[in-house]
N, C-alpha and C positions, 0 to 999 in steps of 0.2 A: 926111621919112625917105628915106634912101638905100636903094635896092633893086636888086639885080642878079640875073638868072637866067642861069646859065651851063650849057653843055651839053658832055658828053663823048660824042663820036660812037661810040666803041668799045663802050661799055656802054649807050648811050642814057640816061645818067643826067643829071638836072637837079641842079645845086648852087645854093644860094641864099645871097646875101650881104645882110645887113641892118645898117643903122646908123641911129642917131637923128639924126645931124648930121654935116656935113663936119668932119673932124679929130677925131672922137670914137671911141667904142668900136664894134666890129663883132662880129657873130655870123655863123657860116657853118654851113649845114645840108647834110649828106650830101656832104662833099668826097671827091674821087677822087684817089688818090695821084699819078697821072701829071700832074695839073693843079695841083699845089701851087705850082710856080713861077709859074704864071699868076695864082693867087689872091694870092700875095705881091706880085706886080707891081701888081695892081689895088689892093690895100690901100695900097701905097706911093703910087700915083698919086692916090688919094683922101685921103691923109694920115690913114688909119684905123689904129687899134690893134686887132688881133684879140684879143678878150677870151674868147670861147667858140667851140668847135667841137663840133657836135652831129651824131650819127647817129640816124636814125629807127629803125633796127634793124640787126641783123647782116646785112650784105649778102652775097649769093652771086654777084653778077655783076661785082663790081669790088673791088679792095682799097681800103679806106678811107684817107683822108688824115689821120685824127685824130692818129695818133701822130707823123707827120712834122710836122704843123702845130704840135703841142705842143712838139716838140723845136726847131723853128725860131723859134717866137714866144713860147713859155712860156705859151700860152693854157690855159684850163680845158677839159678834155674832158668831154662830157656824153652820157649814154645813159639809157635806162630801167632801172629796178631789175631787171627780169627778164633783161636781157642777160647772157649767161654769158661776158663778156669778162674778161680777166685784170686789166687796169688801166684805170680811168676815174676822173677827178677827182670828178665829181658824178653821182649817180644820182637819177632823178626817178620819182615815182609818179603815178598818175592824179590830175589836178587841180592838181599842183604847177606852179610857174611858173619859167621860165628868163628871166632879166632881164639886160639890159645898159643902159647909159645911153640912155634914150629909146625902148627897145624892150622889150616884155614879151610872152611867149608862154605859153599854157596848155597843159600836157601832157595829151593824151588817150590813155589806154591802149586800143589798138585791136588786140588779138591776132587772128590768123587767117592772115595771110600768113606770119608767124612768130609764135612765142609771146612775142616781145619787141618787137613792133611798136608804135610810137607815132606819133600825128599831133600837130601843134603849131598852135594856133589863135591868131589875133589878132582884132581887132575886125572887120576887113573881109576877112580871108583865112584859109585853112587850108593848111598844108603836110602833104600826105597820105602822103608816102613811097610805099610800094608797096601801101597798103591800098585806096585809091581812085584809079584812073587816069582819064584822059579817055576816056569811052566804053568803059571797061573796069575791071577790078579785079585786084588782085594774086593770083597763083596761090597755092594752099594745099597743095601736095603734097610739101613738104619742110620741114626745119628746124622740126619740130613744128607745121606748119601745120594749120589746122582750119577747114574751110569753114563750119561752123555758127557758130563763133566769129567768123569774118569777117563773116557775115551780120549778127550782132548788133552788131558794131563799126560796120558801115556804116549799118545802118538805125536803130539805137538811139542812135548818137552823131553820126556825120557828117551824116546826112540830117536831123537835127533842128536843124542850124544854119540861120540865115536863108537864104532862097533866093538872095539876092544875094551871099552869101559867095563870094569868089574861091577856086578850087581850083587849087593849084599842086602837081602830082604829083612823085614821085621819078623817074619815067621817062615817056618817050613814044616810040613807035615809028612814028608816022605824021606827025610834024611839027607837032602841036598843042602849044601852050605854056601855055594857061590855060583854065579853064572856070569854071563856077559850080555851086553846090549845086543850084540850080533846074534848070540844064541837064542835069545828070547824072540828076536825078530823072525828067526828061522823056524823055531820049534815050539813056541808057546801057542797052544791051540786056541786060546781066547783072543789072540791077535790076528787070526786068519779071517778078518772081516774087512769089508769095503767101506763101511760107514758107521757113524755113531748109532744109527738106528739098529743096525745089525748087532752091534756090541750090546746095546740096551736089551735087545731081545734075548741074547744069550744069558745076560745077568738076571733078567726077570724069570727065566726058566729054572734057575738053580734051586729055589725053594729050600734054602738052608735053615736049620734050626738056629735059634739065638745062641750066642756063646754062653757056656754054663755059668760064668761069673758076671754076666752082663749087668744084672740087677744090683750087684754090689759094687762092681768095678767102676761103672760110669759115674754114679754119684760120688764115690770116693775120689775119682780123678778130677772131677769138677770142683771139689772142695779140698784142695791140697792143704789149705790152712797155713797159718804161721803163728807160733806162740810168742807174739811180741807184746802181750798184754800184762806183763808184770807191772806193778805200780810204778816202778822207776822208769820204765820205757813209756808207759802211758802218760806220765807227767811230762815227759820230754817230747811228746808227739804233738806238733803244732799243725793246725789246719792252714789252708792256703791264705785265708784272710788275715790270720795272725802273722804269717810269714811276710805278707805284703807290707805290713806296718814296719818291718825291720829292713826292708829293701833300701839300700843307700846309706844305711847307718854304718859309720866306721867302727862301731863296737861289735858288729856281727859279721863274721867271716862265713860267706856262703861257699860251701865245698860241694862240687859236682862229682859224684862217684861213678858216673857212667863212662863208657868207652868212647873213643874218638868217633867211631862210626855212628853211634847214637846221637852224639852232640851235633854232628854235621847234618844228620837226617832230621832231627827234631828241634834243634836250637837249644839255647841255654838261658838261664836266668841271668840278667845283666850283672856284671861284676863278680861272677863266680870264679873261684879257684878250681882248677881241674886236678883231681887226684883220684885216679881209677881205683875202684874197690880192691882189686888184687894187690895194690901197693899200700893199702891202708895200714896193715899191721906193722910194717917196718917204720912207718911214719908216725905212729903214736907211741912207740917205745921211747924211753928216755934218750934224748939226743936227736929224735926224729923231727922232721920238718913240722908236721902238724902239732906235735907235742910242744914244740918251742913256740909256735904261733899262738896256741891255745893258752900258754902260760902268761902271755902279755896281760898286764893289769886291765881290768874292765872289758876284756875280750870274751865273746862267746862264739861258739862254732855251730853253724847250722848245716847239717848234711842233707843232701837230696840225691835221688836217683830217678829211675823211670817210674816205678810204682810204689816205692816205699819199703820194699823188702831188703835190698842191699843196705839202705840207710839205717834201718832198724837193727840189722845184724852188726853194722859198723858201730852203732851207738852202744850196743852191748859190749863190744870189744873196747871201746873208749872208756866206758865206766869201769871195766875190769882193769884197765891200765891207769886208773886214778884220775882220768880227765872227766870232771863232773860238770863243767860249764859247756855242755853240748846238748843239742836237740836235733830233731829231724822233721822234714816235711812229710806229714802223713799223706799217703797216696802218691807221693812223688810228683814228677813233672806233669804226669797225667792229670792229677788233681789241680795243679797250678794252672794249666792251660784251660781246663774246664771252668775255673773261677775267674778267667779273664786276666791272669797275670801276664806281665810283659815278657816277651821272648826276643832274643837277638841271635844273629848268626855268629858262631864263634870265629875268632880270628884264626887264620891258618897258621899252623906251626911253622916256624922258621928254623933253618939249620945253619950252623956256623961252621965255616971251613977252617 
């Protein structure tokens, strides 16, 4: 596995890059917008393709690089379901997995620092964001923070991991880079408490100043935005009611761009062809499966994903490859469900021996 820990000295933020192999897919955790060029240079040097960019929570001390990385690389953006950001490709709940080639993380919902905080665990390590720091913990006095919720997240989830589990935090202000669950149990002064009330008392007594960039960073990180409003994309963006009128029509090919785990969890629009977003580019080139299907006379292609970001990105790629008879579901499956559109459970995949 390829693993890099990068540091932004202005916000004392750690950003993590993971990949399963040289030349493969990569995942980045908690990117900082000012460091995006550095990340892209490193990805190029390692011949990696950025597949997903993930934020552990809505940050108050720096502007996230999620949106810029998406615009520069067309990667999938990922956050927890509770994050009140405007546009994210994929949202995870407690226990869900975020996967790329050769790397799999388990999402752990750990509210307390904020109400949308998540940690991400692998077999030997956990990325704790601002929930658990090295010899410290994340503050709980803004963004719907809750000290008692933080206590439960730390003690009932993180500290139940094996003692040898490596702890990679989202920040450090003293020069430390990594710890373990066992070390934090033994030496973290904020964890020497007997109850949630004691922990809440410690946190209430901190009286910390607000982060310097808070008034700028929080609004920016809630409004990541997505520039899909070109006239061409706008004309090809259909609302859920319009899409319902096409359901069951042999002239419209519904294409689901989400991953298997999302389909199993949230269901599918009946009759959809499954083609994960990461596989789209190869399939819309001349000779590709989707290019061939779209070329059938009278056929149109309707793309959808979870919230409309991946499908809009895919639509741009299709138009660039000369496939003009395509459109997408604005707002994705989320909008479809809210409009009362039918959902079915996907058929399990079968393997042939």
